[in-house]
C-alpha positions in Angstrom: 26.0 7.3 -15.5 29.6 8.6 -15.6 32.7 9.2 -13.5 32.8 13.3 -13.6 30.7 15.8 -15.0 30.8 19.3 -15.5 30.3 21.7 -12.6 27.2 23.6 -14.3 26.0 19.9 -14.7 26.3 18.4 -11.2 22.8 17.9 -9.3 21.7 19.6 -5.8 21.5 16.3 -4.1 24.2 13.6 -3.4 24.6 10.5 -1.7 28.1 9.4 -0.3 28.5 5.9 -0.7 27.4 3.9 -3.8 25.9 0.5 -1.4 22.7 -0.5 -1.5 21.5 2.5 0.6 22.9 5.4 -1.5 21.5 3.6 -4.4 17.9 3.3 -3.0 18.2 7.3 -2.2 19.4 7.9 -5.2 16.4 6.0 -7.3 13.8 8.0 -4.6 15.1 11.5 -5.9 15.4 10.3 -9.7 11.7 8.9 -9.5 11.0 12.4 -8.0 12.5 14.1 -11.5 15.9 15.4 -9.6 19.3 14.4 -10.5 21.5 13.1 -7.9 25.0 12.2 -7.4 25.8 8.9 -6.1 29.5 9.1 -4.7 31.9 6.3 -4.4 34.9 8.2 -2.2 37.1 5.0 -2.6 40.3 4.7 -4.8 39.8 2.1 -7.5 41.4 0.5 -10.2 39.8 1.0 -13.7 38.4 -2.7 -13.6 37.3 -2.4 -10.4 35.3 0.9 -11.3 34.1 -0.7 -14.3 32.6 -3.5 -12.0 31.2 -1.2 -9.3 29.5 1.0 -12.4 28.2 -2.2 -14.1 26.5 -3.4 -10.7 24.9 -0.2 -9.5 23.3 0.2 -13.0 22.0 -3.2 -12.9 20.6 -2.8 -9.8 19.1 0.6 -10.4 17.3 -0.6 -13.7 16.1 -3.7 -12.1 14.4 -2.0 -9.2 12.8 0.4 -12.0 12.0 -2.2 -14.1 10.0 -3.8 -10.9 8.3 -0.5 -10.4 7.4 -0.6 -14.5 5.9 -4.3 -13.5 3.7 -3.1 -10.8 2.3 -0.5 -12.9 3.8 2.9 -10.8 6.4 3.6 -13.6 6.1 3.6 -17.6 8.5 1.4 -19.2 9.3 4.1 -21.6 10.2 6.1 -18.3 13.2 4.0 -16.9 15.8 5.4 -19.3 15.0 8.6 -18.2 14.7 8.0 -14.5 18.1 6.0 -14.3 19.9 8.7 -16.4 19.2 11.2 -13.6 21.6 9.4 -11.4 25.2 10.4 -12.1 27.8 7.8 -10.6 31.0 10.0 -9.3 34.2 8.2 -8.7 36.6 9.8 -6.4 38.3 12.3 -8.9 34.9 13.5 -9.5 34.1 13.8 -5.7 35.2 17.5 -4.8 33.0 18.8 -7.4 30.0 16.9 -6.7 29.9 17.4 -3.3 30.5 21.3 -3.6 27.8 21.4 -5.9 24.9 19.8 -3.6 22.9 21.3 -0.8 21.4 18.3 0.8 23.7 15.4 1.2 23.4 11.5 2.3 26.4 9.8 4.2 25.5 6.0 3.5 29.4 4.3 3.9 29.6 1.3 6.3 28.9 1.4 9.9 32.3 2.7 11.6 32.9 5.4 13.1 36.4 5.1 11.0 34.6 4.9 7.8 32.3 7.7 8.8 35.1 10.2 9.9 36.7 9.4 6.4 33.7 10.2 4.5 32.8 13.5 6.9 36.7 14.5 6.3 35.7 14.9 2.6 32.3 16.4 3.2 34.3 19.2 5.6 37.0 19.6 2.7 34.9 20.3 0.0 31.0 20.6 0.8 29.3 24.2 1.0 28.9 25.7 4.5 25.6 26.2 3.3 24.8 22.5 2.7 23.0 20.1 5.2 25.1 16.8 5.8 23.2 13.8 7.1 23.9 10.3 8.0 22.0 7.4 7.0 23.4 5.3 10.0 21.1 2.7 11.5 23.2 2.5 15.0 25.4 5.4 15.6 23.8 8.2 17.5 23.6 11.4 16.0 25.2 13.1 19.0 28.6 11.0 18.3 28.2 12.1 14.8 28.0 15.8 15.3 31.3 16.1 16.5 32.9 14.8 12.8 31.5 17.8 11.0 32.3 21.3 10.7 29.1 22.6 11.2 26.7 20.6 13.4 24.3 23.2 13.1 23.5 21.9 9.9 23.8 18.0 10.4 21.2 15.5 11.6 20.8 11.8 11.2 18.6 10.4 8.6 17.3 7.2 8.8 15.6 5.4 5.8 13.8 2.4 5.9 14.2 -0.3 3.1 13.3 -0.5 0.1 14.6 3.5 0.8 12.7 4.3 -2.9 9.6 2.9 -1.8 8.4 3.1 2.0 7.5 6.9 2.5 9.2 7.4 6.3 12.3 8.8 6.7 13.2 9.1 10.6 15.2 12.4 11.3 17.2 12.6 14.5 18.4 15.6 15.9 20.6 16.9 18.4 20.4 20.3 20.9 23.0 22.3 18.1 20.6 21.7 15.1 19.4 24.9 13.9 15.3 24.6 13.6 15.9 26.3 10.0 17.9 23.5 8.7 15.6 20.8 10.4 12.5 22.9 8.5 14.5 22.9 5.1 15.5 19.5 5.5 11.7 18.0 6.4 10.7 20.5 3.3 13.0 18.8 1.0 12.1 15.3 1.7 8.2 15.9 1.4 8.9 17.4 -2.0 10.0 14.0 -3.1 7.1 12.4 -1.6 8.4 11.4 1.6 6.9 11.6 5.5 9.3 12.8 7.7 9.1 12.0 11.3 11.3 13.7 13.8 12.9 12.2 17.1 15.7 13.1 19.4 19.1 11.1 19.6 18.0 7.6 20.6 19.5 4.5 19.9 17.1 2.6 17.1 15.2 5.8 16.2 11.0 4.9 16.2 10.7 2.0 13.7 13.4 -0.1 14.6 13.2 0.3 18.4 9.4 -0.8 17.8 9.8 -3.7 15.6 12.7 -5.0 17.4 10.3 -5.9 20.5 7.6 -7.6 17.9 10.1 -9.6 15.6 12.1 -10.9 19.0 8.5 -11.7 20.6 7.4 -13.3 17.3 10.6 -15.4 17.1 10.5 -16.4 20.9 6.2 -17.5 20.4 7.7 -19.9 17.7 10.6 -21.2 19.4 8.0 -21.8 22.6 6.0 -23.8 20.5 3.4 -21.2 20.8 2.4 -20.7 17.0 3.8 -21.3 13.9 5.5 -19.5 12.0 2.9 -19.4 9.1 0.1 -18.8 12.1 1.7 -15.9 13.5 2.5 -14.2 10.2 -1.2 -14.6 9.2 -2.1 -12.7 12.7 0.6 -10.0 12.3 -0.4 -9.0 8.4 -4.3 -9.2 8.9 -5.0 -8.6 12.5 -2.3 -6.3 14.0 -0.8 -5.2 10.7 -4.1 -3.9 9.3 -4.8 -2.0 12.4 -1.8 -0.2 12.8 -1.7 0.5 8.7 -5.0 2.2 9.9 -4.1 3.8 13.4 -1.2 4.6 14.9 0.3 3.1 17.9 -0.1 5.8 20.2 -3.2 6.3 18.8 -4.4 3.1 19.3 -3.6 3.4 23.0 -6.3 6.5 23.1 -8.7 4.1 21.1 -8.8 1.3 23.2 -8.4 3.2 26.4 -5.2 3.2 28.9 -7.2 1.1 31.5 -7.1 -1.9 28.5 -3.1 -1.6 28.0 -3.0 -1.5 31.9 -4.9 -4.4 32.8 -3.4 -6.3 29.9 0.0 -5.5 30.9 -0.2 -6.2 34.9 -1.9 -9.7 33.5 0.9 -10.7 31.0 3.6 -9.3 33.3 2.4 -11.6 35.9 1.8 -14.6 33.7 4.4 -14.4 30.9 7.5 -12.1 32.1 7.7 -9.1 34.1 10.6 -7.6 32.2 9.0 -7.8 29.1 5.6 -6.9 29.9 5.7 -4.2 32.9 3.9 -1.2 31.7 5.6 2.1 32.0 4.8 4.3 34.4 3.3 6.8 32.3 0.5 4.0 31.6 0.2 3.9 35.7 0.1 7.7 36.0 -2.7 8.2 33.2 -5.1 5.2 34.5 -4.8 6.7 38.3 -5.8 10.0 36.7 -8.4 8.9 34.8 -7.0 10.1 31.8 -7.9 7.5 29.4 -8.2 8.0 25.7 -11.3 8.5 23.9 -13.7 7.3 26.7 -12.6 10.6 29.1 -11.5 12.8 26.1 -7.8 12.5 27.3 -4.9 10.9 26.9 -1.8 11.0 24.8 -4.3 13.4 23.0 -6.3 16.3 23.8 -10.2 15.1 22.3 -11.8 18.1 23.9 -14.2 19.9 21.2 -13.6 17.2 19.1 -16.1 15.1 17.1 -16.0 11.7 18.7 -18.3 10.0 16.7 -17.0 11.1 13.8 -13.2 10.5 14.6 -14.5 6.7 15.2 -16.5 6.7 11.7 -13.3 7.5 10.3 -11.1 5.2 11.9 -13.5 2.2 11.0 -13.2 3.7 7.0 -9.7 3.6 7.3 -9.8 0.0 8.5 -12.4 -1.1 6.0 -10.7 0.6 3.5 -7.8 -1.9 3.9 -9.5 -5.1 4.3 -11.2 -4.4 0.9 -7.7 -3.8 -0.5 -6.7 -6.8 0.7 -9.5 -8.5 -0.3 -10.6 -9.8 3.0 -14.2 -7.8 3.0 -17.3 -9.8 2.3 -20.7 -8.3 1.3 -23.4 -8.9 3.6 -25.6 -11.9 3.1 -28.8 -11.7 1.2 -30.0 -14.7 2.7 -31.0 -15.9 6.4 -28.3 -19.2 7.0 -29.9 -22.1 9.0 
């Protein structure tokens, strides 16, 4: 890792902001075999720069050593992977920004910090570069106005740990060029990521869903419904296993929109109408008889699909997860009293 490098050696990828998210993104690209610039835009004293460099190197090596301990990386690969991350200071930032074709802004979550970072990127980045923000709270439509070429800008939300969780959420806006979105998806897939696309919405997809679950879990603990340990056991080996094998919307179709309709009505009456009243789309599907698998039409269209084979596949996914968790036992050869 170094403060500046020759133009010919500069990476195609850059993370702007050397904090926790930037470091995680850097590991993801380095692990996949790519060199990446990790850019710190702050003007620092030599002492402050040395401290940051030591902190970054320590965290990246610790993360790679953790992967090696888990058997996903050979110990003798750590040095080579770590060397692919080039820590760049403010003096080297212009050249690193100019060389990158895909950049990830990851500075603190304030509009002022974002504005300053994009001022650098607007000044030095190539016009054909794709710019992204890793913001978890600011809408893509708010940030698009900060970039010189909004058609080449989108939000990209990584899930921590960024170098492990495959999903990255791409939040789009009306001015985004379709070919830029396609190129971004292809680049992320090339490093083993699974991009999912959503519009300019607060909370993206995963945070919006998980906030509801986490708040309800905390509420149940507070109300004395169950202990934290029991709730965690239920989510890890009940809800979690199911939703690791089948998507949330797919699960509605699998069980039936009528089941969700009736369950929501009962919990809305007995617990809290504001939290449990089903959205209008569920009521419409119930009234129209689009109940999912049982009617071959729901959120998905099952016309012409081999439904027994599909059900078998879902069951196989769940059983595979149960076996991995050590929770599936073979049938007994004996009849018990």
